[in-house]
C-alpha positions in Angstrom: 0.0 0.0 0.0 1.4 3.3 -1.1 1.2 6.5 1.0 -0.4 9.5 -0.8 -0.6 12.9 0.6 -2.9 14.5 -2.0 -5.9 12.8 -3.6 -6.2 13.7 -7.3 -9.8 14.0 -8.4 -11.1 11.9 -11.2 -12.1 13.5 -14.5 -15.6 14.6 -14.9 -17.7 12.9 -17.6 -20.5 14.6 -19.4 -23.3 13.0 -21.3 -23.5 15.7 -23.9 -25.3 14.8 -27.1 -25.4 17.6 -29.7 -28.8 18.4 -31.2 -28.9 19.7 -34.8 -31.8 21.7 -36.1 -32.5 21.8 -39.8 -35.3 24.2 -40.6 -35.8 23.0 -44.1 -36.1 19.4 -43.0 -38.7 20.4 -40.4 -40.8 22.3 -42.9 -40.7 19.4 -45.3 -41.7 16.9 -42.6 -44.6 19.2 -41.6 -45.8 19.5 -45.2 -45.6 15.8 -45.7 -47.5 15.2 -42.5 -50.3 17.6 -43.5 -50.5 16.1 -47.0 -50.7 12.6 -45.5 -53.3 13.7 -43.0 -55.4 15.4 -45.7 -55.3 12.2 -47.8 -56.2 10.1 -44.8 -58.8 12.1 -43.1 -60.3 14.0 -46.0 -61.7 17.5 -45.1 -61.7 17.1 -41.3 -58.2 18.5 -40.9 -58.6 20.9 -43.9 -58.6 24.1 -41.8 -55.4 23.1 -40.0 -53.6 22.3 -43.2 -54.8 25.5 -44.8 -53.5 27.5 -41.8 -50.1 25.7 -42.0 -49.9 26.5 -45.8 -50.7 30.2 -45.2 -48.2 30.4 -42.4 -45.5 28.9 -44.7 -46.3 31.3 -47.5 -46.2 34.2 -45.1 -42.8 33.2 -43.9 -41.6 32.9 -47.5 -43.0 36.3 -48.4 -41.4 38.0 -45.4 -38.0 36.7 -46.5 -38.6 38.1 -50.0 -39.6 41.4 -48.6 -36.6 41.6 -46.3 -34.3 40.9 -49.3 -35.9 43.6 -51.4 -35.6 46.1 -48.6 -31.9 45.2 -48.2 -31.3 45.7 -51.9 -33.0 49.0 -51.8 -31.0 50.2 -48.9 -27.8 49.1 -50.6 -28.7 51.0 -53.8 -29.5 54.2 -51.8 -26.2 53.9 -50.0 -24.2 53.4 -53.2 -25.9 56.4 -54.9 -25.1 58.6 -51.9 -21.5 57.5 -51.9 -21.1 58.1 -55.6 -22.6 61.5 -55.2 -20.2 62.4 -52.4 -17.2 61.1 -54.3 -18.3 63.2 -57.3 -18.8 66.3 -55.2 -15.4 65.9 -53.5 -13.2 65.2 -56.5 -14.9 67.0 -59.4 -16.4 70.1 -58.0 
């Protein structure tokens, strides 16, 4: 038996399992579920499926609107910069 003056602690172990989220995959699964439920149940779940479709289209349109707004801002900034450069160097 060996004499030890200091006890060294054991390494801690973690049960960490990373979770990955794929928004596109989630949307596709949701669409396939609603399509399957519509085919299976008929018109009983029609309102819920319609609500999901409208929500998906609204999300898509909001992304398009955001892109258009960003392009507009970029165009305005570029025009202002070109005007400033023109005024500084040519006038």
